[in-house]
C-alpha positions in Angstrom: 41.9 25.6 -35.5 41.3 29.2 -35.4 38.9 30.8 -38.2 38.5 34.9 -38.6 35.5 36.3 -40.3 36.3 39.4 -42.0 33.4 41.7 -42.5 33.5 45.1 -44.3 31.1 47.7 -45.2 33.1 49.7 -47.8 30.9 52.7 -47.3 32.1 53.0 -43.5 34.8 51.8 -44.0 36.2 54.7 -45.7 34.4 57.0 -42.9 36.1 55.1 -40.0 38.9 55.7 -38.2 39.0 52.5 -36.6 38.5 48.7 -36.9 36.9 46.7 -34.5 38.0 43.1 -33.7 35.4 40.4 -32.1 36.7 37.6 -30.2 34.6 34.4 -29.9 35.8 32.3 -27.3 32.7 29.6 -27.2 30.0 29.3 -30.2 27.6 27.3 -27.7 29.1 23.9 -28.9 31.8 21.9 -27.6 34.8 21.1 -29.3 35.0 17.0 -29.8 34.0 15.4 -32.8 30.1 15.0 -31.3 30.3 19.1 -31.2 27.7 18.7 -28.5 25.6 21.6 -26.8 27.1 23.7 -23.8 26.1 26.5 -21.7 28.6 29.0 -23.2 28.0 31.0 -26.3 29.6 34.3 -27.1 27.5 35.0 -30.3 24.7 36.8 -29.3 26.8 39.3 -27.3 29.2 39.3 -30.5 26.1 40.0 -32.5 25.2 43.2 -30.4 28.2 44.3 -30.0 29.1 44.2 -33.8 25.5 46.4 -34.5 26.1 48.8 -31.5 29.6 49.3 -33.7 28.3 50.0 -36.9 25.2 52.2 -35.7 27.9 54.3 -33.6 29.7 54.5 -37.2 26.4 55.4 -39.1 25.6 58.1 -36.3 29.1 59.7 -37.1 29.9 59.1 -33.3 33.1 60.4 -31.8 36.4 58.6 -31.7 36.3 58.6 -28.2 32.7 57.3 -27.4 33.8 54.7 -30.1 36.8 53.5 -28.2 34.7 53.3 -25.3 32.7 50.1 -26.6 34.3 47.2 -25.0 34.0 43.6 -23.8 34.1 41.2 -26.5 35.0 44.1 -28.7 38.7 45.6 -29.0 38.6 48.4 -31.0 41.7 49.8 -32.8 42.6 53.0 -34.4 43.6 52.6 -38.2 46.5 54.5 -37.6 47.8 52.3 -34.9 47.7 49.0 -37.7 48.9 51.5 -40.3 51.9 52.1 -38.2 54.4 49.0 -38.5 53.4 48.9 -42.8 52.0 45.3 -42.5 48.7 46.5 -41.8 48.3 42.8 -39.5 44.5 42.3 -39.6 45.1 40.0 -36.4 43.1 41.6 -33.3 45.8 40.0 -30.4 48.7 41.8 -31.9 46.6 45.4 -30.5 45.5 44.1 -27.1 47.3 46.1 -24.4 47.5 45.9 -20.5 48.0 41.8 -20.8 50.8 42.5 -18.0 50.0 45.7 -16.6 50.6 44.2 -13.1 54.7 44.1 -13.2 55.9 45.6 -10.4 59.0 46.2 -13.3 58.8 48.9 -15.6 57.7 47.6 -19.5 59.5 48.4 -22.1 59.9 47.8 -25.9 61.9 44.7 -26.5 63.2 46.6 -29.5 65.4 48.5 -27.1 67.5 45.9 -27.2 67.6 44.8 -30.9 71.3 44.7 -32.3 71.6 47.6 -34.2 73.5 47.3 -37.7 74.4 43.4 -37.9 77.0 42.9 -39.7 76.9 40.3 -42.3 79.7 38.2 -43.9 79.7 35.3 -47.1 81.6 32.6 -45.8 82.0 30.9 -49.4 84.7 34.1 -49.9 86.8 31.9 -47.7 85.9 28.4 -48.5 88.5 27.1 -46.0 88.4 28.9 -43.1 85.7 26.7 -40.5 83.1 28.9 -39.1 81.3 28.7 -35.8 77.5 28.6 -37.1 74.6 29.1 -34.8 71.9 27.9 -37.1 68.4 27.3 -36.8 68.7 23.6 -37.3 71.8 23.2 -35.1 69.6 24.4 -32.1 67.9 21.8 -31.5 71.3 19.4 -31.5 72.3 22.3 -28.5 75.6 23.3 -30.2 77.0 25.3 -33.3 77.6 23.6 -36.3 81.6 24.0 -37.3 81.7 24.3 -41.1 84.0 25.5 -43.2 83.2 28.6 -45.4 82.7 26.8 -48.8 79.9 24.5 -47.0 77.6 27.0 -46.1 75.5 28.5 -49.0 74.6 31.8 -48.1 75.3 35.1 -46.2 75.0 34.8 -42.9 75.2 37.6 -39.6 78.0 37.8 -37.7 77.3 37.4 -33.9 78.9 37.5 -30.6 79.3 35.8 -27.3 76.5 37.3 -25.1 74.0 38.1 -28.1 70.8 36.5 -27.7 69.2 35.0 -30.8 65.3 34.6 -31.2 64.2 32.7 -34.5 61.8 34.2 -36.6 60.6 31.2 -39.0 57.8 29.0 -38.9 58.0 26.2 -37.6 61.3 26.9 -35.9 59.6 29.2 -33.8 59.9 29.8 -30.0 63.5 29.2 -30.1 66.8 31.3 -28.0 70.1 31.2 -28.2 72.8 33.1 -26.1 75.7 32.6 -28.0 78.4 31.3 -26.3 82.2 32.3 -26.2 84.3 29.9 -27.7 88.4 28.6 -27.3 89.2 28.2 -30.4 89.2 32.3 -31.7 86.6 30.8 -34.8 84.6 33.6 -36.7 81.0 33.2 -35.4 77.8 33.7 -37.7 74.4 33.1 -37.7 71.2 32.2 -39.9 69.9 35.7 -41.3 66.4 34.0 -39.4 67.3 35.2 -35.8 66.8 38.5 -34.6 69.8 39.7 -32.9 69.6 41.5 -29.2 72.2 42.7 -27.3 72.4 45.6 -24.4 74.3 46.3 -21.2 70.6 46.9 -20.1 69.9 43.5 -20.0 71.3 40.1 -18.9 71.4 37.6 -21.9 70.1 34.6 -19.9 67.3 36.9 -18.6 66.4 37.9 -22.0 66.0 34.7 -23.5 63.9 33.3 -20.7 61.5 36.4 -21.3 61.7 35.8 -25.4 60.1 32.2 -24.7 58.0 32.8 -22.1 53.9 31.9 -23.0 53.3 35.6 -22.4 55.7 36.8 -25.1 55.0 33.9 -27.4 51.3 35.2 -27.5 52.3 38.5 -28.5 55.2 37.1 -31.0 52.8 35.3 -32.6 50.6 38.0 -34.0 53.7 39.4 -35.7 53.7 36.7 -37.6 53.0 37.7 -41.7 53.4 35.8 -45.4 51.6 32.9 -47.2 51.4 30.0 -44.8 54.1 27.2 -44.1 57.6 27.8 -44.1 57.4 31.2 -45.7 55.6 32.9 -42.7 58.1 35.0 -40.7 57.8 37.1 -37.7 57.9 41.0 -38.5 61.0 42.4 -36.4 59.6 45.9 -36.4 56.2 44.4 -35.1 58.5 42.0 -32.7 60.0 45.4 -31.4 56.9 47.0 -30.1 56.1 44.2 -28.0 56.9 45.2 -24.4 58.7 43.7 -21.5 59.3 43.6 -17.9 62.4 45.5 -17.1 63.9 45.0 -13.5 67.5 46.1 -12.1 70.6 43.9 -13.6 71.0 42.9 -9.9 67.8 41.2 -9.7 67.6 40.0 -13.2 70.8 37.8 -12.3 69.2 36.4 -9.0 66.5 35.8 -11.6 68.5 33.7 -14.0 70.0 32.0 -11.4 67.0 31.2 -9.6 65.6 29.5 -12.8 68.5 27.7 -14.0 69.1 26.0 -10.8 65.1 24.7 -11.4 66.2 23.8 -14.8 69.4 22.1 -14.0 67.1 19.4 -11.6 64.9 19.0 -14.6 67.2 18.6 -17.1 68.6 15.6 -14.9 64.9 14.1 -14.3 64.5 14.0 -17.8 67.6 12.4 -18.2 66.4 9.4 -15.8 63.3 9.2 -17.7 64.8 9.1 -21.3 67.7 6.9 -20.1 66.3 4.1 -18.0 64.9 1.1 -19.2 63.8 -2.1 -17.0 66.0 -4.9 -17.6 66.2 -8.5 -16.7 69.4 -10.0 -16.0 69.0 -13.3 -17.6 70.9 -16.6 -16.0 72.1 -19.2 -17.9 70.2 -22.0 -16.4 67.2 -20.7 -16.5 65.0 -23.2 -19.1 63.6 -21.2 -22.4 60.1 -21.6 -22.9 58.2 -20.5 -25.9 55.6 -17.7 -25.4 53.0 -19.6 -26.8 52.9 -22.3 -23.7 53.4 -19.8 -20.7 50.3 -18.2 -22.0 46.1 -18.9 -23.4 46.0 -16.9 -26.7 42.7 -15.0 -26.5 42.8 -13.3 -29.6 39.4 -15.3 -31.0 37.6 -13.0 -28.6 38.9 -9.8 -30.7 36.4 -7.5 -32.3 37.6 -4.3 -34.3 34.6 -1.8 -34.6 35.5 1.5 -37.2 35.0 4.6 -35.1 31.8 5.5 -37.1 30.3 2.7 -35.3 32.1 3.0 -32.1 29.3 4.6 -28.7 31.2 6.8 -26.2 31.7 5.1 -23.1 33.8 4.4 -19.8 35.5 1.5 -21.1 39.4 2.0 -22.9 39.5 0.6 -26.3 43.1 -0.7 -27.1 45.3 -1.2 -30.5 48.9 -1.7 -30.8 50.1 1.0 -28.6 47.7 1.8 -25.8 44.2 3.5 -25.6 42.7 4.1 -28.3 39.6 5.3 -27.7 36.0 5.3 -24.7 33.4 3.1 -25.8 30.6 1.9 -24.4 31.1 -1.8 -24.3 33.4 -4.0 -23.4 35.2 -7.5 -24.4 37.3 -8.6 -21.4 37.3 -7.8 -17.7 40.2 -9.9 -16.7 43.9 -9.5 -16.1 45.6 -10.0 -19.5 48.7 -9.0 -21.7 48.5 -6.7 -24.9 50.9 -7.3 -27.6 51.3 -5.4 -30.6 50.7 -6.8 -33.6 51.6 -4.1 -35.5 55.2 -4.6 -37.3 55.8 -0.4 -38.0 55.1 -0.4 -34.2 57.5 -2.9 -33.4 60.5 -1.9 -35.3 60.1 1.8 -34.2 59.6 0.9 -30.7 58.5 4.4 -29.7 55.9 2.8 -27.5 55.9 -0.3 -25.3 55.6 -3.6 -27.3 53.6 -5.1 -24.3 51.5 -3.8 -21.6 49.7 -5.3 -19.3 45.6 -4.2 -19.1 43.1 -5.0 -15.8 39.5 -4.7 -16.2 36.8 -4.0 -18.4 38.2 -2.9 -21.6 37.4 -3.8 -25.4 40.6 -4.8 -27.8 41.0 -4.7 -31.5 42.7 -6.9 -33.9 45.7 -4.9 -34.0 47.4 -6.6 -30.4 47.4 -10.2 -29.3 45.7 -11.0 -25.6 47.6 -13.2 -23.9 46.2 -14.2 -20.5 48.5 -16.1 -17.9 47.8 -18.6 -14.8 50.4 -16.5 -12.8 50.6 -12.2 -12.8 54.1 -12.4 -11.8 55.0 -14.2 -15.2 52.5 -11.9 -17.3 54.5 -8.9 -15.6 57.9 -10.6 -16.0 57.4 -11.5 -19.6 55.8 -8.0 -20.2 59.4 -6.2 -18.6 61.4 -8.8 -20.9 59.5 -8.4 -24.4 60.2 -4.6 -24.4 63.6 -5.2 -23.0 64.4 -6.9 -26.6 64.3 -6.6 -29.9 61.7 -9.1 -31.7 62.5 -8.3 -35.3 63.2 -11.4 -36.5 59.9 -12.6 -35.7 57.9 -9.6 -37.9 56.4 -10.5 -41.2 56.0 -8.8 -44.1 57.2 -6.2 -46.6 54.4 -3.8 -47.4 52.6 -4.2 -44.1 54.8 -5.8 -41.5 53.1 -7.6 -38.4 53.8 -10.3 -36.0 51.2 -13.3 -36.8 50.3 -15.4 -34.1 52.5 -18.2 -35.4 55.4 -16.3 -34.8 54.5 -14.8 -31.6 54.1 -18.3 -29.7 57.7 -18.8 -31.2 58.8 -16.0 -29.5 61.1 -17.7 -26.9 61.2 -16.7 -22.8 64.6 -17.3 -21.0 62.2 -17.7 -17.4 63.2 -19.4 -14.1 60.4 -22.0 -13.1 60.3 -21.0 -9.4 57.0 -18.5 -9.2 59.2 -16.9 -6.1 62.0 -15.5 -8.1 59.8 -13.9 -10.5 57.5 -12.9 -8.0 61.3 -11.4 -6.5 62.6 -10.2 -10.1 59.0 -8.5 -10.8 59.3 -6.7 -7.3 62.9 -5.3 -7.7 61.9 -3.7 -11.5 58.5 -2.3 -10.0 60.4 -0.6 -7.5 63.2 0.9 -9.8 59.9 2.1 -12.0 58.6 3.7 -9.0 61.9 6.0 -8.4 61.7 6.7 -12.3 58.2 7.5 -11.7 59.7 10.1 -8.8 61.7 11.8 -11.9 58.6 12.5 -13.6 56.7 14.2 -10.5 60.3 16.3 -10.0 60.3 17.5 -13.5 56.5 18.5 -12.8 57.3 20.3 -9.8 60.2 21.9 -11.0 58.7 23.4 -14.2 55.7 24.7 -12.5 58.3 26.5 -10.3 60.1 27.7 -13.4 57.0 28.8 -14.7 55.8 30.5 -11.4 59.1 32.7 -11.6 58.5 33.5 -15.0 55.0 34.7 -14.1 55.8 37.1 -11.0 58.2 38.8 -13.5 55.5 39.4 -16.1 53.1 40.2 -13.1 50.1 37.5 -13.4 49.5 34.0 -14.1 51.2 32.9 -18.3 49.1 31.7 -20.1 49.5 28.3 -22.1 49.7 28.7 -26.0 48.8 26.2 -28.9 52.0 24.5 -30.5 53.3 25.2 -33.4 
């Protein structure tokens, strides 16, 4: 979390034509829970520059000489801060030169904002079906089709090719290009969108810039309001952000390149989202209760509170995976951990069974099973992650999978260990192919980011998610 400190000297403030911002990246301590001392510390330099700035004001030095004070200091004329009208004291908002290496001319994005956007109140036509490009509909990927009587407020009138940029917290970094429709329905949009439209810019190209890392950093400096969902970007301030403007033909080439990468990313993500290991069960396989397939090691589990855990090299496991790293271990063998947490078992947001090998610590939120055959362990792991075990979860207030219920879970499994090994090997081969899709996403996302960085003229920063 960022912290801002305001230092105000009333006597100097009246006489000064500037406001100074000092950025502290490091305060001499790490950001971990232990706050260990580190070598980097900007505070001494900031203290010296703050003293120099105050002394310059007291000595009534010229504005030019004061503006020459640079390093951690960013000195901004008051008239620049007042120009937009909201007197925003976010230093990064006034930082210049971040994209000075671009090969293309920089122009204010306000040049492409649609002027005099008309509004309409759909309630005046309660039976008409409108195509509503709402903020919530963005995540669904398609505009809503609603009757005027179902829409509760005035909306902006938009047209195919308009570019929409959300300005409201927390739904920021959302950019949409309004598509053609073939049914003649009127197209309207939430008033929380900033609307762009210009013959000078390809809509898809502008959208890419508006949601890029570089633009987002500047965009966040235009946010005003009292916090939460009442915070919004100031469109006038957004309009002052400068973006690179290549020729139209270059814009089209860039859009085609990025869209090509995006198709590969989307396809690979679809594989990752939809693949689930599956064992085709044969009707002649015997069913054996899980308790008869493995040795239960739950009695060796030990929970330790966060305050008592000492940081170390060994993983500390809970219901859904690694919780922490600790200085000691309980287990040093191949084991299968199965979630005991009923909420986790019902939500299935993570695998409920996962194999662990080597030195580790396990708390009492995961059952611990040891199998004689590695192939049997992997077979059981895959099977449990592919079925519902809701019927074995007990307790309403605090649902859990107790040890007795765990032991009763029936597992259809061939007695032939070689067959178990073959089935597991086939699934492992599938998982390797799926993992290759994860690598594809990583590689082509880097290519997409590199293309955007090339437009801006440098490496893009990675902002904090909002």
